[in-house]
N, C-alpha and C positions, 0 to 999 in steps of 0.2 A: 504494500500500500504506500501511497505518497508520503504519509506521515512517518512511516518507519524508515524511509530512505532519506529523509531530510538531514539527520545528523551526519550521515556519510557524505552527502553533498556538501554540507558546510565544512567538513574536515578537508575535503579535496580542494575547496575554494580557498581556504586559509593557507594551503600549501603552495598555491600559485604565486608567481611574482606579482608585485603590486601593479606593474604596468599591464599585465594581462587581466588582473582583477578589475581594473577601472574601465576596460573596453566595453562599449555598449553594443551588443549584438542584436538588439531589438527583441520583439516578442515573436517567438517561433511557433506558438500554438495557443489554443485557448487554455486558460487557467481555471480550474474548478476547485472549489473548497473541499476539504477532506470531510466527508459526511458519513463514511462507513464506520461501523463499530469494530472494535478490535476483534480479530479472528477468534481468539480464545474465548472472548465473551460470547460470541455467537455459538461456539461449540458447547460451552457450559449451559447456555440458555436452551439449546436444542436438546441436550441430554436431560436437563431438568424437565422439559416438556414431555419427552418420551417416557421418563420415569413416572410422571404424574398421570399420564394417559394410560399407562399399562403396556405401552408398546415395547419397552425394554424387556419386560417379563415374557411377552409374546415371542420376541425375537430369540430370547434365551431358550425357551421351550422348543422353538422350531430348530434351533441349532442342535439341541440335545436329541430331538427326534431324528434329524438327518444323520447325526453321528452314530446313533444306535443302528439305524438302517444300514449305514455303510459298513459297520462292523459285522452285522448279521448277514449281509449280502453285498460284498464288495463288487465294484464294477467288473464285469467279465473282461477277460483278455481279448482284445480285438484281433480279428484275423485268424483265430483258431477254430477249425471246424471238426466234425466227426470224420474219422479216417474212413475213406472208401477203398483204399488199397494200402497194403502193408509195404513199408520201406525201412531200410536200415542203413546206418552209416557210422563211421568212426569219428570221434571228437577228441582232438588233442588239447588237454588242459594246460599245456606248457605256456608260461608267460615270460616276458622279458622285463626285468626289474628296471623301473625308472629312477630309483634311488638306492643308495646303500642300505642294506639291512644289517642292523647291529644288535648285539645282545644287551643285557641289563647293565654290563660294565663297560659298554662302548666298544666291545670287540667286534670286528668285522665278520659277519657270517656270510653274506653274499654281496658282492660289489654290484654297483649299477651296471646294467647291460647284460648281467648274467641271465641265462635262460633256466628257469626253474619249473619243474613239474611237481605240483602239490601232491600227486599220488605217490611220489617217492617217500614222503614222510607221513602222510595222512591217508589212510585207506577209506574208501566209501563203505560205511557200515552196512548199508542196505540199498536196494534199488530205489530210484526216484520214479514214482508213478504219477503221470499227469493225466487228469481226467475231468470230464464235465460232470459236476455233481448233480445236475438236473437230469442226467441220462441214467436211468436205473440199470441199464445193461453195463455201462462203464463203471458204475459204483460196484455192482456185483463182481465184475471182472477184477477190479482192484483188490477187493476183499478176499479173492481166491489166491492172490499172489503171496509171496513170502511174508511172514509176520513182521519182519524187521523193515519192510519197505516203508518209505515215507510217501504218504498220499497227498498230492498237491493238486488243488483245484484250479481250473482256469475259468470256472463258472460255477455258481451255486452258493449254498448257504453252509459254510463250514461248521458253525456252532450247532445248527440243527442236525447235521450229519453226525457230529461227534456224540450228541445226546442219543440219537437213534441207533447208531452202530457201535458205540462204545470203543471207538478208535479215534486217534488224533488225526485231524485233517488240517493241512496248511493251505495257503492261497498264494498263487503267483502274482503278487501285487504289481500292477503295471506291466506284466508280461516280461519281467527282466530275465527269468530263467528260460522260458520258452524261446525268447529271442536269442539268448546266448547260445542255446543248443541247436537253434534252427528248427524247432518243433512247430509245425503248422497244422497238425491234426492230432486228435486224441481218440482213444487212450494211447499214451506213449510211455516208454520205459527208458531210463538211463541207468546203465549198470557198468561197473568197472570190469575191464578186460586188460589185465596187466597194467601198463603205463598209459593206457588209452581208456576212453569211455565209449561204450557202445550205445548208440541211440536208436530206438526202434519206435515206429508208429505202427500200431496193430489195428487191422481192420476187423471189427466184430461183425457177426451176422447182421444183416439189415433189420431195422426195426419192423415189427409186425404191424401191418396196417390195422387201424382201429375200425371195428365193425360199424 
């Protein structure tokens, strides 16, 4: 606002040589009086009005409702469909370090630029199974797999499934894992095969037509 800029303008004017200060440049535009209220006053007034009218409480309840809904049913992973054909490929988890990795005492463990395969030090404890939680056939398929498998939804309600199936379900938030592994259809499996990961998309029998 004009009022808040005036002290800075005055300071700059005082710093100019006297000869420059005295020069008359004429009027360059219309001059209006400062009639706006301070921005913070406007904010406080608006908040007080919202509190009094009950709008704040309504907004808080709406935020709570949306948060609970998002937790119960996260946004589905875009672009992932039901597998119509099986396919399989190898995934190399090796990464190139962008910075030095050092221990607790500062000792160098891996220098920047080193290629490291995480599977050399940490083994995959169980398969990763990706599935559509709204597809009963995919849920049934995942529950028939090894008990140590991690069940990762790309769509569905994880909390409802955990309660109904007494198994822990995860969710691929934002599709980070499916994108990393190149998975475009479910159900899919990621399992360790030596120093590589084996990724498979499995085509289940077609859904039976509803009578």
